[in-house]
N, C-alpha and C positions, 0 to 999 in steps of 0.2 A: 504494500500500500504506500501511497505517497501523501505527505502532509502538505496541504496548500494553505498559505496565508493570503487572504484577500480582504482588503479594506479593514484590516485589524482583527479579522475573525479567522479561526482555524477550521479547516475542512479536511476530511480524508477522501482520497480517491483510490478505489481498489477495483481494478479490472481483471485481476488474476485469481480470484478466489473460487471461481467455478460458477455453476448454474445459479447459486443463490447470492452472488455478489451484487452489491448495489450498482446501478447503472448511471447514477448521478452523484456529484459530490455531496457528502453528508456533513452538516455543521456539527462540530464536536460538542459545543456547550449547550445545545438546544434541549436535549433530553425529551423532545416531543416525537411522537410517531409521525414519520413523514408519509406522503401519499403512496409510496411503494411499500409501506409497512416496515420500515427500518427505524431503529432508535439507537443512539449511543448514550450509554449511562456511565457515570463515574463509578468506579469499582474500588475495591480495596487497594491500599498502598499507592494511591495516585495512578492506578491503572484505569483504563476504560474498557468497556465491552460493547461490541457491536451485536445488536439483537435484530432478529427478524420475527415478525408476528405471524404465526400460522395458527389458524383456528382460534384466533383471539388470545393466544398465549405466546409469551416471548420465548424465543429459542436463541441461545447464545451461539453466534457463529465463531467468534474469537475474542480474545482480550489483547490489548496493546497499551503501550505507554508512549510518551512524547520525548523519550530520550533520543539523542543524536546518534545516528547510525552511519557507518561508512560502508563503502563497497566491500571491504574486507570482512565486515560483520556478516555479509550475506553469503560468502563462499561456502561455508559448511552446510547451510540450509540448502543452497543450490545443488551441491554435490549429492546430498541425500534425497533430493526430490527429482533429480534429472540424470545422474550419472551412476549412482550405486546400483549394483546388479539386482538388488531386490526392490528398487524404487518402483512405486506405483506407476509413474509415467513411463518407465522403461519397459515394464512388463504388461501393459494394458493399452488398448486402443481407447483414447479419450479425445472427444471432439465436443466443443461447446459453442453455441451461438445464442446470444441474448438479444431478443427482439423486444419491441415495445410491449406486446401482449402475451408473449410466450417465451420460455427458455427451452432451447433444444439441446440435447446432449446425447452422445453415443458413448456407452461404456461397454466395451467389448461387443457382445452380441445383443445388447439391449439399447433401444432407442427410446429416450425419455422426452415427452412433451409436457412441460410443467407450466400451467397458467395459474392465475390467482386462486381459482376455485376448483381446479381439476388437474389431475396427473394421469397421463396415459403412458404406459410402458409397452412397447412393441418389441417382440422378439425378432431379431434379424435372422432370416432363414438361411441365406447363403450369400456368396460374394456379389451376385447380381443385385440382390436386394440392398446390400450395403452400398454398392455403387450408385444405385438409384437415389437412395436417401442423401448421400453425400453430394451428389451432383444437383439434385433438385431442391432439397430442403435447406442445405447449407450453402448452395450456390458456389460450390467449389468444382473445379474441373479435375477429375481423376479418372484414370483409365480402368478398364476391366482388369488388366494385368496387375495394376497397383492394388486393386481391391482384392484380388486373389491372394496377394501377399499379406494384406491387412486382416483378412478374414481367417481366423484360426479355427479349424474344425474342433 
């Protein structure tokens, strides 16, 4: 996430948290539920927590603080999320697209369509089906041969 200071107020911008990440900057000191059902609350030890409301109940996505970080602080986390042999993103097909009214994601053989009031999970049957979803719904250009490699039986 990125800390943005604008007109004397602090916001977070987080586009990398996955299908439930906020799609607009969130004001840190507001503590009000915004139009997309997010809220940031002050937590223990000067930490904050980002919450999303599902079924009128808060769900904590993560906690954070406002300490200064450098690029070297991110190396270990980056290694364990993208390079380690057992990392989730190394061993799984993960694609995500956040639209105004729906979040789309592929997690291996499951295609998720998540809207405010409905979640649909579709089993991806074969590499042709995967190719169709990626090309049509995610507007990415991918070949059948590439889908054959991505689709693990």
